[in-house]
C-alpha positions in Angstrom: -62.4 -113.8 -43.6 -61.5 -113.5 -47.2 -63.3 -110.1 -47.3 -61.3 -109.2 -44.3 -57.8 -110.5 -45.9 -58.8 -108.3 -49.5 -59.6 -104.9 -47.3 -56.2 -105.3 -45.2 -54.7 -105.6 -48.9 -56.3 -102.9 -50.3 -56.5 -100.3 -47.5 -53.1 -99.4 -47.9 -53.1 -99.0 -51.4 -56.3 -96.8 -51.4 -54.4 -94.6 -48.7 -51.3 -93.8 -50.9 -53.7 -93.0 -53.9 -55.8 -90.7 -51.7 -52.7 -89.1 -50.1 -51.5 -88.5 -53.2 -54.9 -86.8 -55.1 -54.7 -84.4 -51.8 -50.9 -83.6 -52.3 -51.6 -83.2 -55.6 -54.8 -80.6 -55.3 -53.2 -78.8 -52.8 -49.5 -78.3 -54.3 -50.5 -78.0 -57.9 -51.1 -74.2 -57.8 -47.4 -74.1 -56.8 -46.3 -74.9 -60.4 -47.7 -71.5 -61.6 -46.6 -69.4 -58.4 -43.0 -70.4 -58.7 -42.3 -67.1 -61.2 -43.3 -65.4 -58.1 -40.2 -66.0 -56.5 -37.9 -66.2 -59.6 -35.7 -63.8 -60.8 -34.4 -62.8 -64.0 -31.6 -60.3 -62.6 -28.2 -61.3 -64.2 -26.3 -59.7 -61.6 -27.9 -62.1 -58.9 -26.0 -65.1 -60.6 -22.1 -63.6 -60.8 -19.5 -65.4 -59.2 -18.9 -65.0 -55.8 -15.3 -64.6 -55.7 -14.5 -63.0 -58.9 -13.1 -59.2 -59.1 -16.4 -58.0 -60.8 -18.4 -59.1 -58.1 -16.7 -56.9 -55.8 -17.0 -54.1 -58.1 -20.6 -54.9 -58.2 -20.8 -54.5 -54.5 -18.7 -51.3 -54.2 -20.3 -49.0 -57.3 -23.9 -49.4 -55.4 -22.0 -47.1 -53.1 -22.3 -44.6 -55.7 -25.9 -44.4 -56.4 -28.6 -43.4 -54.4 -30.7 -46.5 -55.4 -29.4 -49.4 -57.2 -30.1 -48.8 -60.7 -29.5 -50.3 -64.3 -28.6 -48.3 -67.4 -31.1 -48.2 -70.6 -29.4 -46.6 -73.5 -31.8 -44.7 -75.8 -30.7 -44.5 -79.4 -32.1 -42.1 -82.3 -30.9 -43.0 -85.6 -31.9 -40.3 -88.3 -33.9 -41.6 -91.3 -32.4 -39.8 -93.9 -28.7 -38.1 -93.7 -27.5 -36.4 -90.5 -29.9 -35.4 -87.4 -31.2 -32.1 -87.7 -31.0 -29.1 -85.0 -35.2 -29.7 -84.6 -34.5 -33.7 -84.2 -31.9 -33.0 -81.4 -34.3 -30.7 -79.6 -37.3 -33.2 -80.2 -34.8 -36.1 -78.8 -34.3 -33.6 -75.6 -37.6 -33.3 -75.0 -38.5 -37.1 -75.3 -35.4 -37.6 -73.0 -36.5 -35.1 -70.4 -40.4 -36.9 -70.7 -39.1 -40.3 -70.6 -36.9 -39.3 -67.2 -40.1 -38.8 -65.5 -41.2 -42.0 -66.0 -42.0 -44.2 -63.0 -39.1 -46.6 -62.5 -36.4 -43.9 -63.8 -33.9 -42.6 -60.9 -34.9 -39.5 -59.4 -31.8 -37.8 -60.1 -32.0 -38.9 -64.2 -33.5 -35.6 -64.9 -30.6 -33.5 -64.3 -27.7 -36.1 -65.6 -29.3 -37.7 -68.6 -28.2 -35.7 -71.9 -28.4 -36.2 -75.6 -25.0 -37.0 -76.9 -24.5 -36.8 -81.1 -22.5 -39.5 -82.8 -19.4 -38.4 -84.7 -21.0 -39.2 -87.8 -23.9 -37.0 -87.2 -26.5 -39.5 -87.9 -27.7 -40.6 -84.7 -28.1 -39.6 -80.7 -27.8 -41.5 -77.9 -28.5 -40.9 -74.2 -28.6 -43.1 -70.8 -31.3 -43.4 -68.3 -30.5 -45.2 -64.9 -33.3 -47.5 -63.9 -34.4 -48.2 -60.5 -33.9 -52.2 -59.6 -35.4 -54.0 -56.9 -38.9 -54.7 -58.7 -38.4 -56.3 -62.3 -42.3 -55.7 -63.1 -41.8 -51.8 -62.5 -38.5 -51.9 -64.4 -39.7 -53.5 -67.3 -42.7 -51.4 -67.5 -40.2 -48.4 -67.6 -38.4 -49.9 -70.7 -41.9 -50.1 -72.5 -42.9 -46.6 -71.5 -39.3 -45.2 -72.6 -39.5 -47.1 -76.1 -43.0 -45.4 -76.8 -41.7 -41.9 -76.0 -38.8 -42.1 -77.6 -40.5 -43.4 -80.7 -42.3 -39.9 -81.0 -39.1 -37.9 -82.4 -40.3 -37.4 -86.1 -37.7 -38.7 -88.7 -35.8 -40.6 -86.7 -35.9 -44.4 -85.7 -35.8 -45.1 -82.1 -34.5 -47.8 -80.0 -33.9 -48.8 -76.5 -31.1 -51.2 -75.4 -28.7 -51.8 -72.6 -28.7 -54.2 -69.5 -32.3 -52.6 -68.5 -33.9 -53.5 -72.2 -32.1 -56.8 -72.2 -33.6 -57.6 -69.1 -37.1 -56.5 -70.1 -36.5 -58.6 -73.0 -35.9 -61.9 -71.1 -38.8 -61.2 -69.1 -41.1 -61.3 -72.1 -39.3 -64.4 -73.4 -40.3 -66.0 -70.0 -43.8 -64.2 -69.5 -46.3 -67.1 -69.3 -43.9 -69.5 -70.3 -44.7 -72.0 -67.5 -48.2 -73.1 -68.4 -47.0 -73.0 -72.0 -44.2 -75.3 -71.6 -45.9 -77.6 -69.4 -48.5 -78.1 -72.0 -46.3 -78.7 -74.8 -44.2 -81.2 -72.9 -47.3 -83.0 -71.4 -49.0 -83.3 -74.6 -45.7 -84.5 -76.5 -45.5 -87.3 -73.6 -49.1 -88.4 -74.1 -49.1 -88.3 -77.8 -45.9 -90.5 -77.5 -47.4 -92.8 -75.1 -50.5 -93.5 -76.8 -48.6 -94.6 -80.2 -46.3 -96.6 -78.7 -48.4 -98.2 -75.7 -51.9 -98.1 -77.9 -53.6 -98.1 -74.5 -56.2 -95.5 -73.1 -55.5 -95.2 -69.3 -51.7 -96.2 -68.8 -50.5 -92.8 -70.7 -53.1 -90.9 -68.4 -51.8 -92.5 -65.3 -48.4 -91.7 -66.2 -49.0 -88.3 -67.2 -50.7 -87.9 -63.6 -47.8 -89.2 -61.8 -45.5 -87.0 -63.4 -47.7 -84.1 -62.7 -48.1 -85.0 -59.3 -44.1 -85.2 -59.0 -43.9 -81.9 -60.4 -46.5 -80.5 -58.1 -45.0 -81.8 -55.1 -41.4 -80.5 -56.5 -42.7 -76.9 -57.3 -44.0 -76.7 -53.6 -40.9 -77.6 -52.1 -38.6 -75.3 -54.7 -41.4 -72.4 -53.9 -40.8 -72.6 -50.3 -37.0 -73.2 -49.8 -36.8 -69.9 -52.8 -39.3 -68.1 -50.7 -37.0 -68.6 -47.5 -33.8 -67.6 -49.8 -32.6 -71.2 -49.2 -32.4 -71.9 -53.1 -32.2 -69.1 -56.1 -34.8 -69.8 -59.3 -34.5 -68.0 -62.5 -36.6 -68.5 -65.6 -34.0 -71.1 -67.2 -33.8 -73.1 -63.7 -37.4 -73.2 -63.9 -38.0 -74.7 -67.5 -35.3 -77.1 -66.8 -37.1 -78.1 -63.7 -40.5 -78.5 -65.3 -38.7 -80.8 -68.1 -36.7 -82.9 -65.8 -39.6 -84.0 -63.5 -42.1 -84.9 -66.4 -39.1 -86.8 -68.4 -37.6 -88.3 -65.3 -41.0 -89.1 -63.9 -42.1 -90.8 -67.3 -39.0 -92.8 -67.3 -39.3 -94.6 -64.4 -43.2 -94.9 -64.6 -42.5 -96.8 -67.8 -40.0 -99.1 -66.6 -42.2 -100.1 -63.9 -45.2 -100.4 -66.0 -43.2 -102.6 -68.5 -42.4 -105.0 -65.8 -45.6 -105.1 -64.3 -47.0 -105.8 -67.7 -44.3 -108.7 -67.9 -45.8 -110.5 -64.7 -49.4 -110.2 -65.5 -48.7 -112.0 -68.9 -46.9 -114.8 -66.6 -50.3 -115.1 -65.2 -49.3 -114.1 -61.6 -52.3 -112.3 -59.6 -51.8 -108.3 -59.8 -50.6 -107.7 -56.1 -48.3 -110.4 -56.7 -47.2 -109.3 -60.1 -46.6 -105.5 -58.7 -44.2 -107.0 -55.5 -42.3 -108.6 -58.3 -42.1 -105.7 -60.7 -41.1 -103.5 -57.6 -38.4 -105.9 -56.3 -37.0 -106.0 -59.7 -37.2 -102.4 -60.6 -37.1 -100.3 -57.7 -33.5 -100.8 -57.4 -32.6 -99.6 -60.6 -34.8 -96.8 -60.7 -33.4 -95.7 -57.0 -29.7 -95.8 -58.5 -30.9 -93.9 -62.0 -32.6 -91.2 -59.6 -29.7 -90.9 -56.9 -27.3 -90.8 -60.1 -29.1 -87.6 -61.6 -29.7 -86.2 -58.2 -26.0 -86.4 -56.8 -24.8 -85.2 -60.6 -26.8 -82.4 -60.0 -26.0 -81.8 -56.7 -22.1 -81.7 -57.7 -23.1 -78.6 -59.2 -23.2 -76.9 -55.7 -19.2 -77.0 -55.6 -19.2 -74.3 -58.8 -18.6 -70.7 -57.9 -21.5 -69.5 -60.3 -24.8 -68.6 -58.7 -26.9 -70.3 -61.3 -25.2 -73.5 -61.5 -25.5 -73.8 -57.6 -29.1 -72.9 -58.1 -29.7 -75.3 -60.5 -28.0 -78.3 -58.5 -30.4 -78.3 -55.4 -33.8 -78.0 -57.5 -32.8 -80.1 -60.2 -32.0 -82.8 -57.6 -35.4 -82.2 -55.6 -37.2 -82.6 -58.8 -35.6 -85.8 -59.4 -36.2 -87.2 -55.8 -39.9 -86.4 -56.3 -39.9 -88.1 -59.6 -38.7 -91.2 -57.8 -41.4 -90.8 -55.1 -44.4 -90.7 -57.3 -43.2 -93.4 -59.9 -42.5 -95.7 -56.5 -45.6 -95.0 -54.8 -48.6 -93.3 -56.4 -48.0 -95.3 -60.1 -47.5 -98.8 -58.0 -50.8 -98.4 -56.3 -52.9 -97.2 -59.1 -51.8 -100.0 -61.3 -52.7 -102.6 -58.4 -56.3 -101.1 -58.5 -56.8 -101.0 -62.2 -54.8 -104.3 -62.8 -55.0 -105.6 -66.6 -57.2 -102.7 -67.1 -54.6 -100.3 -67.3 -53.6 -102.2 -70.7 -56.8 -101.9 -72.3 -57.6 -102.6 -75.0 -54.8 -104.8 -75.0 -54.4 -107.8 -72.8 -50.9 -108.9 -70.9 -50.2 -112.3 -72.0 -52.8 -112.6 -74.9 -51.3 -114.6 -78.3 -51.4 -111.5 -80.4 -49.3 -109.6 -77.7 -46.7 -112.1 -77.1 -46.4 -113.1 -80.9 -45.7 -109.4 -81.3 -42.9 -109.2 -78.2 -41.3 -112.7 -79.9 -40.9 -111.4 -83.7 -40.1 -107.7 -82.5 -37.5 -105.6 -83.8 -35.5 -106.0 -80.3 -35.3 -109.8 -80.5 -33.5 -109.4 -84.0 -31.4 -106.8 -82.5 -30.4 -109.0 -79.7 -29.7 -111.7 -82.2 -27.5 -109.6 -84.4 -25.5 -108.6 -81.3 -25.2 -112.0 -80.6 -23.8 -113.0 -84.0 -21.4 -110.2 -84.6 -20.4 -108.3 -81.6 -17.0 -107.3 -81.8 -18.1 -105.7 -85.7 -21.1 -103.8 -84.5 -19.1 -102.1 -81.2 -16.2 -101.3 -83.6 -18.6 -99.7 -86.0 -20.3 -97.7 -83.2 -17.0 -96.6 -81.8 -15.5 -95.2 -85.2 -18.9 -93.4 -85.5 -19.4 -91.7 -82.3 -15.4 -90.6 -82.2 -15.8 -89.1 -85.7 -18.5 -87.1 -84.6 -16.4 -86.5 -81.2 -13.6 -85.2 -82.9 -15.6 -81.9 -84.0 -16.1 -81.1 -80.3 -13.9 -78.6 -79.9 -15.4 -76.2 -82.7 -18.1 -76.0 -80.0 -17.2 -72.3 -78.6 -18.4 -71.6 -75.1 -17.0 -68.2 -74.9 -20.5 -66.8 -73.8 -23.2 -65.8 -76.0 -23.2 -62.3 -78.0 -26.0 -59.9 -77.3 -27.4 -60.4 -80.9 -27.4 -64.2 -80.3 -29.0 -64.2 -76.9 -32.6 -64.6 -78.3 -33.7 -67.1 -81.1 -35.8 -64.5 -82.4 -35.3 -60.9 -82.9 -35.7 -58.8 -79.7 -35.8 -54.9 -79.5 -33.0 -55.0 -77.4 -30.9 -56.6 -80.0 -31.8 -54.2 -82.7 -31.1 -51.3 -80.7 -27.5 -52.7 -79.6 -27.0 -53.0 -83.4 -27.8 -49.7 -83.8 -25.8 -48.2 -81.2 -22.7 -50.1 -82.5 -23.0 -48.8 -85.8 -22.8 -45.0 -85.0 -21.3 -44.8 -81.6 -18.1 -46.5 -79.9 -19.6 -50.2 -79.3 -19.2 -50.5 -75.9 -21.1 -46.6 -75.4 -23.5 -46.8 -72.4 -22.2 -50.0 -71.3 -18.5 -49.3 -69.9 -16.0 -51.1 -67.8 -16.5 -49.7 -64.0 -13.1 -49.3 -62.3 -13.2 -48.6 -58.4 -10.0 -46.8 -57.1 -8.6 -44.9 -54.4 -9.5 -41.3 -54.6 -5.9 -39.9 -54.4 -5.0 -41.8 -57.6 -8.0 -40.8 -59.6 -6.3 -38.9 -62.3 -3.3 -41.6 -62.6 -5.7 -44.4 -62.8 -7.9 -42.6 -65.6 -4.7 -42.0 -67.5 -3.9 -45.6 -67.6 -7.1 -46.9 -68.1 -7.6 -44.3 -71.2 -4.1 -45.7 -72.7 -5.1 -49.1 -72.4 -5.7 -51.1 -75.8 -9.3 -51.4 -76.7 -10.4 -48.5 -74.5 -12.0 -45.3 -76.3 -12.2 -43.1 -73.3 -12.1 -43.2 -69.3 -13.4 -40.8 -67.1 -14.5 -40.3 -63.5 -18.1 -40.5 -62.3 -18.5 -36.6 -61.4 -21.2 -34.5 -59.4 -22.5 -32.8 -62.5 -22.8 -35.6 -64.9 -20.3 -36.7 -67.2 -17.7 -34.5 -67.8 -19.0 -31.7 -65.4 -18.0 -30.8 -61.9 -16.1 -32.8 -59.4 -15.4 -36.5 -59.2 -17.8 -38.1 -56.9 -15.6 -39.6 -53.7 -17.3 -42.3 -51.3 -15.5 -43.7 -48.4 -12.6 -42.6 -50.1 -13.2 -44.4 -53.4 -14.0 -43.0 -56.9 -15.8 -44.6 -59.8 -14.4 -44.1 -63.3 -16.2 -45.7 -66.3 -14.0 -46.6 -69.3 -16.1 -46.9 -72.7 -14.8 -50.0 -74.7 -14.2 -49.6 -78.4 -15.8 -53.3 -78.9 -19.3 -53.9 -77.9 -19.6 -55.1 -74.5 -20.4 -58.5 -75.4 -17.8 -59.3 -77.7 -14.6 -61.4 -77.6 -12.6 -58.4 -78.4 -14.1 -56.6 -75.6 -13.4 -59.5 -73.2 -9.9 -59.8 -74.1 -9.5 -56.0 -73.3 -10.5 -56.6 -69.7 -7.6 -58.5 -68.6 -5.2 -55.9 -70.2 -7.4 -53.2 -68.6 -7.0 -54.8 -65.0 -3.1 -55.0 -65.5 -3.0 -51.3 -66.4 -4.8 -50.3 -63.3 -3.4 -52.8 -61.2 0.0 -51.5 -61.7 -0.8 -48.1 -60.5 0.6 -47.8 -56.9 -1.7 -47.3 -54.1 -4.8 -47.3 -56.1 -5.9 -50.5 -54.8 -8.0 -50.4 -58.4 -10.5 -53.2 -59.3 -12.5 -53.3 -62.6 -16.1 -54.6 -63.1 -18.8 -53.7 -65.0 -20.7 -56.0 -67.9 -17.9 -57.1 -69.9 -15.8 -58.2 -66.9 -18.8 -59.7 -65.7 -18.8 -62.0 -69.0 -14.9 -62.4 -68.6 -15.2 -63.7 -65.0 -18.1 -65.9 -65.3 -16.0 -67.5 -68.5 -13.2 -68.1 -66.5 -15.0 -69.3 -63.6 -17.1 -72.0 -66.1 -13.8 -73.1 -67.1 -12.2 -74.0 -63.8 -15.9 -75.4 -62.7 -15.9 -78.0 -65.7 -12.2 -79.0 -64.7 -13.6 -79.6 -60.9 -17.2 -80.6 -61.4 -16.5 -83.4 -64.0 -14.0 -85.7 -62.3 -16.6 -85.6 -59.1 -19.8 -86.3 -61.1 -17.7 -89.2 -63.0 -16.8 -90.4 -59.6 -20.2 -90.4 -58.0 -21.4 -92.2 -61.2 -18.6 -94.7 -61.3 -19.4 -95.4 -57.4 -23.0 -95.9 -57.8 -22.5 -98.3 -60.6 -20.1 -100.5 -58.9 -22.3 -100.6 -56.0 -25.2 -101.6 -58.0 -23.6 -103.8 -60.7 -21.1 -105.6 -58.0 -18.5 -105.2 -60.5 -15.5 -102.8 -61.6 -15.0 -103.6 -65.5 -18.4 -102.8 -66.8 -19.1 -99.5 -64.4 -15.8 -98.4 -66.2 -16.9 -99.0 -69.5 -20.3 -97.5 -69.1 -19.0 -94.3 -67.8 -16.8 -94.2 -70.8 -19.1 -95.0 -73.4 -21.6 -92.1 -72.1 -18.4 -89.7 -71.9 -17.8 -90.6 -75.8 -21.8 -90.1 -76.3 -21.6 -86.7 -74.7 -18.2 -85.7 -76.8 -19.9 -86.8 -80.1 -22.8 -85.0 -79.2 -21.0 -82.2 -78.7 -19.4 -82.4 -82.3 -22.8 -82.7 -83.5 -24.0 -79.7 -82.0 -21.5 -77.5 -82.9 -21.9 -78.4 -86.6 -25.4 -77.9 -86.6 -25.7 -74.5 -84.5 -22.7 -72.8 -86.3 -23.0 -73.8 -89.8 -26.8 -74.9 -89.8 -28.0 -71.9 -87.8 -25.1 -69.6 -87.7 -24.6 -69.4 -83.9 -20.8 -68.2 -83.2 -20.9 -69.5 -79.6 -23.1 -70.4 -76.6 -23.2 -69.7 -73.0 -20.4 -70.8 -70.7 -22.2 -72.9 -68.7 -24.0 -75.0 -71.7 -21.0 -77.5 -72.0 -21.4 -78.2 -68.2 -25.2 -78.9 -68.2 -24.9 -80.7 -71.0 -22.3 -83.0 -69.4 -24.4 -83.5 -66.3 -27.3 -84.2 -67.9 -26.3 -86.2 -70.6 -23.9 -88.7 -68.5 -26.6 -88.9 -65.8 -29.1 -89.3 -67.6 -27.3 -91.9 -70.2 -26.1 -93.8 -67.3 -29.8 -94.2 -66.6 -30.9 -95.9 -69.9 -27.4 -98.3 -69.0 -28.5 -99.1 -65.5 -32.2 -100.2 -66.9 -30.1 -102.6 -69.5 -27.4 -104.0 -67.1 -29.3 -104.5 -64.3 -32.0 -106.7 -66.1 -28.8 -108.0 -68.3 -27.0 -109.1 -64.7 -30.8 -110.9 -63.5 -30.7 -112.7 -66.4 -27.3 -113.6 -66.6 -27.4 -115.2 -63.0 -30.1 -117.4 -64.4 -29.1 -118.3 -67.7 -25.1 -117.3 -68.0 -23.7 -114.0 -69.3 -24.4 -114.6 -73.1 -28.2 -115.5 -73.2 -28.5 -113.0 -70.2 -27.2 -110.1 -72.7 -29.4 -111.4 -75.6 -32.5 -112.0 -73.1 -32.1 -108.6 -71.1 -31.7 -106.4 -74.5 -34.6 -108.0 -76.1 -36.9 -107.5 -72.8 -35.7 -104.0 -72.0 -35.0 -102.6 -75.7 -38.6 -101.5 -76.2 -39.3 -99.7 -72.9 -35.8 -98.0 -72.9 -36.1 -96.6 -76.3 -39.8 -95.1 -75.8 -38.2 -93.9 -72.4 -35.5 -92.2 -74.2 -37.6 -90.9 -76.9 -40.1 -89.5 -74.7 -36.9 -87.7 -72.7 -35.9 -86.4 -76.0 -39.0 -85.1 -76.6 -39.7 -83.4 -73.4 -36.2 -81.4 -73.6 -37.0 -80.7 -77.1 -40.2 -78.6 -75.4 -37.3 -76.4 -74.2 -37.6 -74.6 -77.5 -40.6 -72.7 -76.5 -38.6 -70.6 -74.6 -36.8 -68.2 -77.4 -33.5 -68.0 -75.7 -30.4 -69.8 -77.4 -29.2 -70.9 -74.1 -32.6 -73.4 -73.8 -31.9 -74.2 -77.5 -28.7 -75.4 -77.4 -29.7 -77.5 -73.9 -32.4 -78.5 -75.8 -30.6 -79.8 -78.9 -27.9 -81.6 -76.6 -29.7 -83.3 -74.2 -32.6 -84.7 -77.1 -30.1 -85.7 -79.5 -27.5 -86.8 -76.8 -30.3 -89.4 -75.4 -31.7 -90.6 -78.9 -27.8 -91.1 -79.9 -27.2 -92.9 -76.5 -30.6 -94.9 -76.5 -30.4 -96.0 -80.3 -26.6 -96.4 -80.3 -24.7 -96.6 -77.2 -27.3 -98.6 -74.9 -28.5 -100.8 -77.7 -25.5 -101.4 -79.4 -21.9 -100.7 -78.3 -22.6 -101.6 -74.7 -24.3 -104.9 -75.5 -21.7 -105.8 -78.1 -18.7 -104.9 -75.6 -20.5 -106.8 -73.0 -21.3 -109.7 -75.6 -17.5 -109.9 -76.7 -16.0 -109.8 -73.1 -18.3 -112.2 -72.3 -18.1 -112.9 -68.3 -15.0 -110.9 -68.0 -17.3 -108.4 -68.2 -18.3 -108.5 -64.3 -14.6 -108.1 -63.4 -13.6 -108.8 -60.5 -16.8 -110.9 -59.8 -16.0 -114.3 -61.1 -19.0 -116.1 -60.0 -20.9 -115.3 -62.9 -20.9 -118.2 -66.1 -20.1 -117.4 -69.6 
């Protein structure tokens, strides 16, 4: 009879473990296969309703194949370019035009153009799109071919070269990123928990969650339900590992508490799950719904991250609430070996630990603590306007030196900085001359010429469905603020031509539209995310005042983090700006994840307050959760910091904002500001619930 009872308890636990082991083995390879359905083509992430997106569609009609320009630049090592060097550059260009991946008509249209100062030459080669590997390979071959011109330094830049450098930045990064993140997490867990098996169990939980998430995302991306690029893929890896580890730490800490009280392992796990599942689910839903709010964005890369990130968080919750409890039940006390829950040594360490002293300090001097924390956070937040999110200049896209950036600098030194990457105007063919004149007369435009049958300046304008394409070369570099300021002036000028129905697009216009769309997105998504988080907190904590305070504190933490980020990156690393999406990504991650830790704390405080009253509940809850939540924050910060292995400024900004913001939230907001405010308000903090005792 006893054996039958034991088997009935053990069978479902073993079934859960076996199912996850099979799923992990089957889905594991999808983490590496995700790159097969990812794209780094920036044109696929344009705002859908923007004028530049409409132009992007229309200009394809003027191309036999969809192409992206590669700009070749030769700079004389000494003095001016000689006739022999110009002839050699022409020969190299002709050879490069035969490279697989270069558009078929390039041999007839590409030509070498000398600079006004006579020291450099340039040429534009259109590369076919559709096969990133082929296009990237063509860029490499062109660089090798152009470098054969003696007495010159050869560069390849432009959108095709930037895309090739982006592909290099993400090449093999999935394995490296995953390895770095897992190693960091494992090291921290070994140091904090001084256990051999527990860190391994937590890591396996996170890996299984990631395998499942990658399989789901792969299936959806393959069917074009979601879009994935290298940035989204990297964030997915980090988000799943960090979230799964956080949820696992919360459960393992409560399970250890129950074992220390002398409860049998099945009973201990039932209690641990009952007391933590609500907080984990609320936390996961906060992050998931916060990410899903990105789907109302008009930027495709924001909409791509929304469902992909939400899928990752849900998979992290599933693994932490099913596989992990099953394994812990099988291991029991052995999971914490060589320490033993409930031992005299462990009890002494906990009772005299730092979080008991922090809780006592908050209990004694709450007003001094929250006012000091509030002043410090407000001082940091005052610098947040210094963070410019007008877009990342080309020479700051990569953290390290990239060939396309060096080439752009050489191009800007000897040619109009916008050469080879013009603003594209699509207009009615009957108004070609008027639109061309209006564009050329616009401040900030170097010249404007229609696309013709024989190449630049030769033959008749190409007419497709009654439309012509006019290329306007800008005086400023295509990625500069000055160039973006030219776009609205250019649009105003060509829109004013009667009957032209002119539209302005191209790289600079895309950057301008992306920036404008990102600003509108922030104004829309930020209130939506805050409303979602507030609603979840109200339902979880069954009050109104405390949820409002929690939302306000994590919002202040976000602004303080932006202020510190602006100071560090502008004056420490010399960055002049960042991508328009960075503040929104930072907000979604920091506010959602910041609320997580407050959920973990205040659900425990509420539990203890129901037993012992509000004052003792705050003291006991802070002391009991301080260590585990701080460990979770350190782990999450470390995993996001692993994003810096991807050599892109965008990733560096996201990594710093989330890592610093999580630490600031964990060590200041959650540990001092929130409990001190709650202690000072007393039972009023649960308003309108009047049943809680002081």
